[in-house]
C-alpha positions as CSV (number, residue, x, y, z in Angstrom):
1,M,-7.7,-0.9,-2.9
2,S,-5.9,-3.5,-0.5
3,N,-6.3,-3.1,2.9
4,I,-2.4,-4.7,3.0
5,E,0.1,-2.4,4.6
6,P,3.6,-1.8,2.0
7,I,6.3,-3.9,2.8
8,H,8.8,-1.8,3.5
9,P,12.4,-3.0,1.7
10,G,14.2,-3.1,5.2
11,E,11.8,-5.6,6.5
12,H,13.5,-7.7,3.4
13,L,16.7,-6.6,4.6
14,A,16.2,-8.0,7.8
15,E,15.1,-11.3,7.0
16,I,18.1,-12.1,4.8
17,L,20.6,-10.9,7.9
18,E,18.9,-13.0,9.9
19,E,18.8,-16.0,7.6
20,L,22.8,-15.9,6.8
21,G,23.4,-15.2,10.9
22,I,24.9,-11.7,9.6
23,S,24.2,-8.8,12.3
24,Q,23.4,-5.0,11.1
25,Y,26.5,-4.1,12.6
26,R,28.6,-6.7,10.3
27,L,27.1,-5.8,7.3
28,A,27.2,-1.2,8.0
29,K,31.1,-2.0,8.4
30,A,31.4,-4.4,5.8
31,I,29.5,-1.8,3.3
32,D,31.5,1.4,4.9
33,T,28.1,2.8,6.1
34,P,27.4,4.4,9.5
35,P,25.4,1.5,11.6
36,R,22.6,3.9,12.3
37,R,22.0,3.6,8.2
38,I,21.0,0.1,8.6
39,N,19.8,0.2,11.4
40,E,17.0,3.2,10.2
41,I,16.5,1.4,6.8
42,V,15.7,-2.2,9.1
43,H,13.1,-0.3,11.2
44,G,11.7,1.6,7.9
45,K,12.7,5.3,9.0
46,R,15.3,5.4,5.7
47,S,14.8,4.6,2.1
48,I,17.0,2.4,0.5
49,T,19.3,4.7,-2.4
50,A,21.2,3.8,-5.2
51,D,24.3,4.5,-3.4
52,T,23.5,1.7,-0.9
53,A,21.7,-0.6,-2.7
54,L,25.1,-1.0,-5.1
55,R,27.3,-1.7,-1.6
56,I,24.6,-3.7,0.3
57,G,23.8,-5.7,-3.3
58,K,27.7,-6.4,-3.5
59,A,28.1,-7.5,0.2
60,L,25.2,-10.2,-0.2
61,G,25.1,-10.9,-3.4
62,T,22.3,-9.1,-4.9
63,T,21.8,-6.5,-7.4
64,P,21.6,-3.2,-6.2
65,E,18.6,-3.1,-9.2
66,Y,16.6,-5.9,-6.6
67,W,17.0,-3.3,-3.6
68,L,15.8,-0.3,-5.7
69,N,13.0,-2.1,-7.2
70,L,11.7,-3.2,-3.8
71,Q,12.0,0.6,-2.4
72,R,10.9,1.7,-5.8
73,M,7.5,-0.7,-5.7
74,Y,7.3,0.3,-2.0
75,D,7.1,4.0,-3.2
76,L,4.3,3.5,-5.3
77,D,2.5,1.5,-2.9
78,V,2.8,3.9,-0.4
79,A,1.0,6.7,-2.9
80,R,-1.5,4.7,-4.5
81,A,-2.9,4.4,-0.5
82,A,-1.9,8.1,-0.1
83,T,-2.8,9.8,-3.4
84,D,-6.8,10.4,-4.9
85,V,-6.4,10.6,-8.8
86,R,-9.8,9.8,-9.8
87,A,-10.8,13.7,-10.7
88,I,-7.3,13.9,-12.7
89,E,-8.2,14.0,-16.7
90,P,-5.6,12.2,-19.2
91,L,-4.2,14.5,-21.4
92,V,-3.5,12.2,-23.9
93,G,-5.0,9.0,-25.2
């Protein structure tokens, strides 16, 4: 197991916004979502849903899959760090 903390997709979003000179508020207004939602994502307090991924993808010229995959990888990393599956016996193969 790695001691590296999983990176929340909100950190990636914050970096992209900074590089593009776009504020959280501007993004929120552009995608017709409450600014608080974007702020919570950026601060790792909220997950990126399919709806939000569609909106962010359209606004930033990425795919929704990009954002959902970041979220999926983050969720799996967090689960791996918190879940001990060694005692589980495989039922197949």
